[in-house]
C-alpha beads as a LAMMPS data file, in Angstrom:
LAMMPS data file: protein, C-alpha beads

312 atoms
311 bonds

1 atom types
1 bond types

-500.0 500.0 xlo xhi
-500.0 500.0 ylo yhi
-500.0 500.0 zlo zhi

Masses

1 110.0

Atoms # bond

1 1 1 428.966 166.927 -18.085
2 1 1 428.710 166.046 -14.562
3 1 1 425.619 165.865 -12.515
4 1 1 424.958 166.284 -8.649
5 1 1 422.623 164.948 -5.963
6 1 1 419.852 164.025 -6.192
7 1 1 420.301 164.035 -9.963
8 1 1 422.084 161.652 -12.302
9 1 1 423.431 161.531 -15.851
10 1 1 419.796 161.634 -16.974
11 1 1 419.616 165.311 -16.238
12 1 1 421.505 166.028 -19.465
13 1 1 419.300 163.693 -21.632
14 1 1 417.377 166.637 -23.092
15 1 1 420.489 168.535 -23.891
16 1 1 422.366 165.973 -25.635
17 1 1 420.680 166.211 -29.050
18 1 1 421.156 170.014 -28.722
19 1 1 424.803 169.524 -28.677
20 1 1 425.377 166.608 -30.912
21 1 1 423.242 167.815 -33.820
22 1 1 423.553 171.019 -35.779
23 1 1 420.435 173.240 -35.798
24 1 1 422.045 175.967 -37.930
25 1 1 425.337 176.658 -39.748
26 1 1 426.922 178.325 -36.825
27 1 1 426.430 175.588 -34.251
28 1 1 429.387 173.628 -32.903
29 1 1 428.817 169.765 -32.721
30 1 1 430.022 167.900 -29.711
31 1 1 430.906 164.491 -28.530
32 1 1 429.065 164.289 -25.249
33 1 1 430.311 162.335 -22.228
34 1 1 427.920 162.230 -19.042
35 1 1 429.731 159.986 -16.583
36 1 1 428.171 159.103 -13.193
37 1 1 430.070 160.088 -10.055
38 1 1 431.301 156.966 -8.572
39 1 1 428.526 155.859 -6.199
40 1 1 425.860 157.290 -8.204
41 1 1 423.523 155.589 -10.698
42 1 1 425.276 152.586 -12.343
43 1 1 428.854 153.583 -11.519
44 1 1 430.283 151.275 -8.753
45 1 1 430.617 152.810 -5.309
46 1 1 433.905 153.481 -3.857
47 1 1 435.331 150.554 -1.695
48 1 1 437.444 152.856 0.539
49 1 1 436.621 155.896 2.771
50 1 1 437.884 159.300 1.695
51 1 1 436.454 159.356 -1.762
52 1 1 435.718 163.052 -2.266
53 1 1 435.256 165.478 -5.185
54 1 1 439.009 165.593 -5.859
55 1 1 439.101 161.778 -6.168
56 1 1 436.238 161.868 -8.569
57 1 1 438.110 164.489 -10.539
58 1 1 441.080 162.289 -10.962
59 1 1 439.006 159.365 -11.951
60 1 1 437.176 161.425 -14.580
61 1 1 440.579 162.678 -16.048
62 1 1 441.624 159.092 -16.252
63 1 1 438.352 158.245 -17.992
64 1 1 438.732 160.969 -20.643
65 1 1 442.324 159.845 -21.363
66 1 1 441.123 156.264 -21.818
67 1 1 438.526 157.517 -24.180
68 1 1 441.108 159.246 -26.267
69 1 1 440.565 162.938 -25.291
70 1 1 443.671 165.031 -24.924
71 1 1 441.619 168.247 -24.292
72 1 1 438.001 168.894 -23.711
73 1 1 435.367 171.245 -22.168
74 1 1 433.767 170.471 -18.938
75 1 1 430.356 171.432 -17.379
76 1 1 428.844 170.860 -14.100
77 1 1 426.158 171.808 -11.662
78 1 1 425.640 170.918 -7.873
79 1 1 428.432 168.431 -7.048
80 1 1 429.322 168.449 -10.731
81 1 1 430.430 172.013 -10.299
82 1 1 432.980 171.044 -7.687
83 1 1 434.182 168.030 -9.452
84 1 1 434.740 169.844 -12.730
85 1 1 436.292 172.801 -10.904
86 1 1 438.817 170.268 -9.185
87 1 1 439.472 168.871 -12.665
88 1 1 440.438 172.365 -13.842
89 1 1 442.610 172.795 -10.771
90 1 1 444.323 169.519 -11.161
91 1 1 445.033 169.673 -15.027
92 1 1 444.388 173.158 -16.298
93 1 1 446.118 172.474 -19.666
94 1 1 443.659 169.676 -20.451
95 1 1 440.451 171.630 -19.645
96 1 1 439.991 173.986 -22.486
97 1 1 437.090 175.720 -20.815
98 1 1 434.846 175.351 -17.716
99 1 1 431.023 176.003 -17.752
100 1 1 429.090 175.906 -14.534
101 1 1 425.635 176.813 -13.269
102 1 1 426.383 176.602 -9.629
103 1 1 429.294 178.260 -7.742
104 1 1 428.679 179.015 -4.084
105 1 1 431.595 180.819 -2.318
106 1 1 434.387 178.481 -1.301
107 1 1 435.761 180.921 1.238
108 1 1 434.467 184.023 3.049
109 1 1 436.984 186.573 1.748
110 1 1 437.059 190.212 2.394
111 1 1 435.336 191.256 -0.929
112 1 1 432.411 188.899 -0.288
113 1 1 432.100 190.050 3.314
114 1 1 432.122 193.894 2.419
115 1 1 429.832 193.193 -0.531
116 1 1 427.235 191.679 1.903
117 1 1 427.757 194.435 4.384
118 1 1 427.291 197.351 2.082
119 1 1 425.750 195.952 -1.189
120 1 1 422.353 196.973 -0.212
121 1 1 423.404 200.646 0.040
122 1 1 425.957 200.757 -2.701
123 1 1 425.063 198.066 -5.205
124 1 1 426.985 199.712 -8.246
125 1 1 430.101 199.704 -6.159
126 1 1 430.037 195.811 -6.017
127 1 1 428.434 195.401 -9.472
128 1 1 425.262 194.063 -7.958
129 1 1 422.178 193.828 -10.336
130 1 1 418.548 194.145 -9.404
131 1 1 418.391 190.302 -9.203
132 1 1 421.381 190.280 -6.875
133 1 1 419.640 192.685 -4.485
134 1 1 416.449 190.627 -4.698
135 1 1 418.145 187.249 -3.876
136 1 1 420.535 188.391 -1.196
137 1 1 418.524 190.898 0.928
138 1 1 417.505 191.123 3.483
139 1 1 420.394 188.921 4.484
140 1 1 418.962 187.332 7.592
141 1 1 415.799 186.137 5.642
142 1 1 417.388 185.383 2.277
143 1 1 420.631 183.873 3.287
144 1 1 420.448 182.665 6.992
145 1 1 416.779 181.798 7.290
146 1 1 416.585 180.055 3.812
147 1 1 419.953 178.191 4.447
148 1 1 418.559 176.833 7.732
149 1 1 415.266 175.908 6.317
150 1 1 416.648 174.124 3.208
151 1 1 419.962 172.486 4.536
152 1 1 418.547 169.845 6.826
153 1 1 419.150 167.020 4.320
154 1 1 422.760 168.166 3.967
155 1 1 423.406 167.974 7.803
156 1 1 421.963 164.388 7.772
157 1 1 423.951 163.306 4.732
158 1 1 427.204 164.801 5.911
159 1 1 427.061 163.007 9.274
160 1 1 424.720 159.983 9.186
161 1 1 424.206 159.008 5.495
162 1 1 423.865 155.311 6.118
163 1 1 420.989 155.703 8.614
164 1 1 418.518 157.397 6.454
165 1 1 419.915 155.826 3.362
166 1 1 419.144 152.254 4.524
167 1 1 415.603 153.405 5.201
168 1 1 415.165 154.820 1.755
169 1 1 416.535 151.708 0.092
170 1 1 413.753 149.855 1.639
171 1 1 410.867 152.014 0.298
172 1 1 410.376 153.126 -3.030
173 1 1 407.697 155.640 -2.087
174 1 1 409.911 156.972 0.600
175 1 1 412.841 157.293 -1.920
176 1 1 410.630 159.000 -4.380
177 1 1 409.352 161.556 -1.805
178 1 1 412.855 162.239 -0.548
179 1 1 414.267 162.952 -3.998
180 1 1 411.217 164.633 -5.557
181 1 1 410.961 167.112 -2.836
182 1 1 414.254 168.641 -4.053
183 1 1 412.885 168.830 -7.514
184 1 1 410.052 170.997 -6.193
185 1 1 411.768 173.288 -3.734
186 1 1 415.113 173.704 -5.713
187 1 1 413.271 174.479 -8.834
188 1 1 411.197 177.308 -7.605
189 1 1 410.935 178.652 -4.039
190 1 1 407.210 179.293 -4.524
191 1 1 406.559 175.648 -5.333
192 1 1 406.779 174.934 -1.541
193 1 1 403.294 176.365 -1.181
194 1 1 401.663 174.293 -3.805
195 1 1 399.764 171.051 -2.882
196 1 1 401.486 169.013 -5.605
197 1 1 404.874 170.877 -5.269
198 1 1 404.633 172.168 -8.800
199 1 1 406.501 169.099 -9.983
200 1 1 404.898 168.893 -13.424
201 1 1 405.162 172.562 -14.149
202 1 1 408.691 172.097 -15.210
203 1 1 409.270 168.338 -15.632
204 1 1 407.305 165.474 -16.943
205 1 1 406.520 162.705 -14.632
206 1 1 408.437 160.352 -17.036
207 1 1 411.489 162.311 -16.496
208 1 1 411.154 162.616 -12.762
209 1 1 410.525 158.902 -12.214
210 1 1 413.297 157.927 -14.643
211 1 1 415.720 159.679 -12.343
212 1 1 414.162 158.217 -9.227
213 1 1 414.331 154.766 -10.726
214 1 1 418.051 155.095 -11.490
215 1 1 418.364 155.372 -7.738
216 1 1 416.036 152.509 -6.937
217 1 1 417.235 149.932 -9.429
218 1 1 420.949 150.622 -8.601
219 1 1 420.389 150.931 -4.818
220 1 1 422.802 153.825 -4.887
221 1 1 421.077 156.285 -2.526
222 1 1 423.433 155.362 0.311
223 1 1 426.628 155.720 -1.619
224 1 1 425.359 158.894 -3.203
225 1 1 424.630 160.497 0.161
226 1 1 427.862 159.245 1.525
227 1 1 429.651 161.712 -0.826
228 1 1 428.469 164.516 1.411
229 1 1 430.155 162.893 4.509
230 1 1 433.353 162.303 2.600
231 1 1 433.482 165.819 1.447
232 1 1 432.225 167.778 4.434
233 1 1 433.933 165.374 6.858
234 1 1 437.363 166.664 5.891
235 1 1 436.218 170.233 6.838
236 1 1 435.535 173.312 4.761
237 1 1 439.228 174.369 4.435
238 1 1 440.555 171.953 2.050
239 1 1 443.380 173.020 -0.216
240 1 1 441.339 173.082 -3.210
241 1 1 438.816 175.426 -1.631
242 1 1 441.443 178.047 -1.378
243 1 1 442.925 177.565 -4.854
244 1 1 441.694 179.725 -7.741
245 1 1 440.579 178.263 -11.076
246 1 1 442.536 179.849 -13.945
247 1 1 440.990 178.083 -16.993
248 1 1 438.465 180.132 -19.089
249 1 1 435.190 179.859 -17.222
250 1 1 431.574 180.526 -18.144
251 1 1 428.874 180.914 -15.561
252 1 1 425.183 180.558 -16.266
253 1 1 423.253 182.335 -13.427
254 1 1 419.719 180.996 -13.285
255 1 1 417.328 183.112 -11.208
256 1 1 415.862 180.297 -9.042
257 1 1 419.114 178.670 -8.235
258 1 1 419.295 177.504 -4.539
259 1 1 422.221 179.583 -3.806
260 1 1 422.597 182.819 -5.625
261 1 1 426.054 183.827 -6.698
262 1 1 426.841 187.480 -8.050
263 1 1 429.456 188.068 -10.541
264 1 1 431.735 189.514 -7.886
265 1 1 431.622 186.400 -5.923
266 1 1 432.092 183.980 -8.871
267 1 1 435.380 185.999 -9.841
268 1 1 436.806 185.331 -6.460
269 1 1 437.219 181.684 -7.400
270 1 1 437.257 181.805 -11.145
271 1 1 439.988 184.293 -12.157
272 1 1 439.426 183.884 -15.893
273 1 1 435.697 184.374 -15.991
274 1 1 435.062 185.086 -19.746
275 1 1 431.264 184.757 -19.510
276 1 1 428.629 185.458 -16.915
277 1 1 425.012 184.934 -18.250
278 1 1 422.039 185.999 -16.308
279 1 1 419.445 183.402 -17.446
280 1 1 415.709 184.289 -18.110
281 1 1 414.386 181.413 -15.976
282 1 1 415.379 178.108 -14.308
283 1 1 416.410 176.688 -11.075
284 1 1 418.933 174.201 -9.588
285 1 1 418.269 171.415 -12.053
286 1 1 418.716 173.809 -15.038
287 1 1 420.023 171.191 -17.561
288 1 1 416.904 169.220 -17.191
289 1 1 414.419 172.022 -16.683
290 1 1 415.691 174.291 -19.389
291 1 1 417.770 172.310 -21.771
292 1 1 417.515 174.824 -24.586
293 1 1 418.760 177.644 -22.519
294 1 1 421.548 175.735 -21.195
295 1 1 422.706 174.376 -24.494
296 1 1 422.615 177.743 -26.098
297 1 1 424.791 179.232 -23.307
298 1 1 427.294 176.463 -23.439
299 1 1 427.457 176.895 -27.347
300 1 1 427.926 180.751 -26.768
301 1 1 430.607 180.194 -24.301
302 1 1 432.577 177.605 -26.135
303 1 1 432.391 179.710 -29.376
304 1 1 433.872 182.629 -27.456
305 1 1 436.852 180.396 -26.329
306 1 1 437.360 178.755 -29.750
307 1 1 437.435 182.192 -31.341
308 1 1 440.088 183.502 -28.954
309 1 1 442.264 180.426 -29.353
310 1 1 442.234 180.819 -33.187
311 1 1 443.304 184.450 -33.007
312 1 1 446.949 184.945 -33.918

Bonds

1 1 1 2
2 1 2 3
3 1 3 4
4 1 4 5
5 1 5 6
6 1 6 7
7 1 7 8
8 1 8 9
9 1 9 10
10 1 10 11
11 1 11 12
12 1 12 13
13 1 13 14
14 1 14 15
15 1 15 16
16 1 16 17
17 1 17 18
18 1 18 19
19 1 19 20
20 1 20 21
21 1 21 22
22 1 22 23
23 1 23 24
24 1 24 25
25 1 25 26
26 1 26 27
27 1 27 28
28 1 28 29
29 1 29 30
30 1 30 31
31 1 31 32
32 1 32 33
33 1 33 34
34 1 34 35
35 1 35 36
36 1 36 37
37 1 37 38
38 1 38 39
39 1 39 40
40 1 40 41
41 1 41 42
42 1 42 43
43 1 43 44
44 1 44 45
45 1 45 46
46 1 46 47
47 1 47 48
48 1 48 49
49 1 49 50
50 1 50 51
51 1 51 52
52 1 52 53
53 1 53 54
54 1 54 55
55 1 55 56
56 1 56 57
57 1 57 58
58 1 58 59
59 1 59 60
60 1 60 61
61 1 61 62
62 1 62 63
63 1 63 64
64 1 64 65
65 1 65 66
66 1 66 67
67 1 67 68
68 1 68 69
69 1 69 70
70 1 70 71
71 1 71 72
72 1 72 73
73 1 73 74
74 1 74 75
75 1 75 76
76 1 76 77
77 1 77 78
78 1 78 79
79 1 79 80
80 1 80 81
81 1 81 82
82 1 82 83
83 1 83 84
84 1 84 85
85 1 85 86
86 1 86 87
87 1 87 88
88 1 88 89
89 1 89 90
90 1 90 91
91 1 91 92
92 1 92 93
93 1 93 94
94 1 94 95
95 1 95 96
96 1 96 97
97 1 97 98
98 1 98 99
99 1 99 100
100 1 100 101
101 1 101 102
102 1 102 103
103 1 103 104
104 1 104 105
105 1 105 106
106 1 106 107
107 1 107 108
108 1 108 109
109 1 109 110
110 1 110 111
111 1 111 112
112 1 112 113
113 1 113 114
114 1 114 115
115 1 115 116
116 1 116 117
117 1 117 118
118 1 118 119
119 1 119 120
120 1 120 121
121 1 121 122
122 1 122 123
123 1 123 124
124 1 124 125
125 1 125 126
126 1 126 127
127 1 127 128
128 1 128 129
129 1 129 130
130 1 130 131
131 1 131 132
132 1 132 133
133 1 133 134
134 1 134 135
135 1 135 136
136 1 136 137
137 1 137 138
138 1 138 139
139 1 139 140
140 1 140 141
141 1 141 142
142 1 142 143
143 1 143 144
144 1 144 145
145 1 145 146
146 1 146 147
147 1 147 148
148 1 148 149
149 1 149 150
150 1 150 151
151 1 151 152
152 1 152 153
153 1 153 154
154 1 154 155
155 1 155 156
156 1 156 157
157 1 157 158
158 1 158 159
159 1 159 160
160 1 160 161
161 1 161 162
162 1 162 163
163 1 163 164
164 1 164 165
165 1 165 166
166 1 166 167
167 1 167 168
168 1 168 169
169 1 169 170
170 1 170 171
171 1 171 172
172 1 172 173
173 1 173 174
174 1 174 175
175 1 175 176
176 1 176 177
177 1 177 178
178 1 178 179
179 1 179 180
180 1 180 181
181 1 181 182
182 1 182 183
183 1 183 184
184 1 184 185
185 1 185 186
186 1 186 187
187 1 187 188
188 1 188 189
189 1 189 190
190 1 190 191
191 1 191 192
192 1 192 193
193 1 193 194
194 1 194 195
195 1 195 196
196 1 196 197
197 1 197 198
198 1 198 199
199 1 199 200
200 1 200 201
201 1 201 202
202 1 202 203
203 1 203 204
204 1 204 205
205 1 205 206
206 1 206 207
207 1 207 208
208 1 208 209
209 1 209 210
210 1 210 211
211 1 211 212
212 1 212 213
213 1 213 214
214 1 214 215
215 1 215 216
216 1 216 217
217 1 217 218
218 1 218 219
219 1 219 220
220 1 220 221
221 1 221 222
222 1 222 223
223 1 223 224
224 1 224 225
225 1 225 226
226 1 226 227
227 1 227 228
228 1 228 229
229 1 229 230
230 1 230 231
231 1 231 232
232 1 232 233
233 1 233 234
234 1 234 235
235 1 235 236
236 1 236 237
237 1 237 238
238 1 238 239
239 1 239 240
240 1 240 241
241 1 241 242
242 1 242 243
243 1 243 244
244 1 244 245
245 1 245 246
246 1 246 247
247 1 247 248
248 1 248 249
249 1 249 250
250 1 250 251
251 1 251 252
252 1 252 253
253 1 253 254
254 1 254 255
255 1 255 256
256 1 256 257
257 1 257 258
258 1 258 259
259 1 259 260
260 1 260 261
261 1 261 262
262 1 262 263
263 1 263 264
264 1 264 265
265 1 265 266
266 1 266 267
267 1 267 268
268 1 268 269
269 1 269 270
270 1 270 271
271 1 271 272
272 1 272 273
273 1 273 274
274 1 274 275
275 1 275 276
276 1 276 277
277 1 277 278
278 1 278 279
279 1 279 280
280 1 280 281
281 1 281 282
282 1 282 283
283 1 283 284
284 1 284 285
285 1 285 286
286 1 286 287
287 1 287 288
288 1 288 289
289 1 289 290
290 1 290 291
291 1 291 292
292 1 292 293
293 1 293 294
294 1 294 295
295 1 295 296
296 1 296 297
297 1 297 298
298 1 298 299
299 1 299 300
300 1 300 301
301 1 301 302
302 1 302 303
303 1 303 304
304 1 304 305
305 1 305 306
306 1 306 307
307 1 307 308
308 1 308 309
309 1 309 310
310 1 310 311
311 1 311 312
């Protein structure tokens, strides 16, 4: 299971016992590996430029081979979505199944463009649900305005990561403010209007500060932010962005995710989409916010794959 920014391996802490211990006789029991992307947490930062998601995918494949796994399932959100998707693209025979909870469009293809233009008037034609309509329209407000309002950090980190990163490494309060703001706004849009950001409505202070301390004690905020520059600096038309993913894929669609992805859009990239699960609640840090829901969906998805592989 692979994390993103500004998260860490600790995002999955609450999920681990739900996956490694059997709660009933039908549960699958897993060995769970939660690595840190190089440059995050206690994983050494890359020493050369150009370390992007594909490089991370290669390293994680090497890690799993050294741990003795010939085949395995992968899960990811945020950057973890891209890293695990790249893993599936690089070695599809090794990834038995891919489960993600974040899947923004890689390219603006014709189906996506047409669905945006006409989905409001003909939702059934594009398979849009009520949640899709609510999250996508009106487009100018829900997509353009929201993207501009919430993507300032991304522009900074994709262009000048060292500048702001050095400042954050010098101030624990500044670092906490920079990270925790995301755990507020990316968990629920309405939390932006609350004085305390609604942080403790979904998380405990211990969990939030544990994640912050992983960044503070390791001093990794600069290298973690540089991952944006290494990926976006190469442009948005990288070969992997145009390549489909053919391994069996499951998508957990959380209602408060930063960027909403209807089923039609997800299928443009993931050609073997075997499960699309609209979730009852949850936002961007779903594994940390709703570990029970995420674990249940992961169990359900993998049971489906295992059942298919055992059929004659």
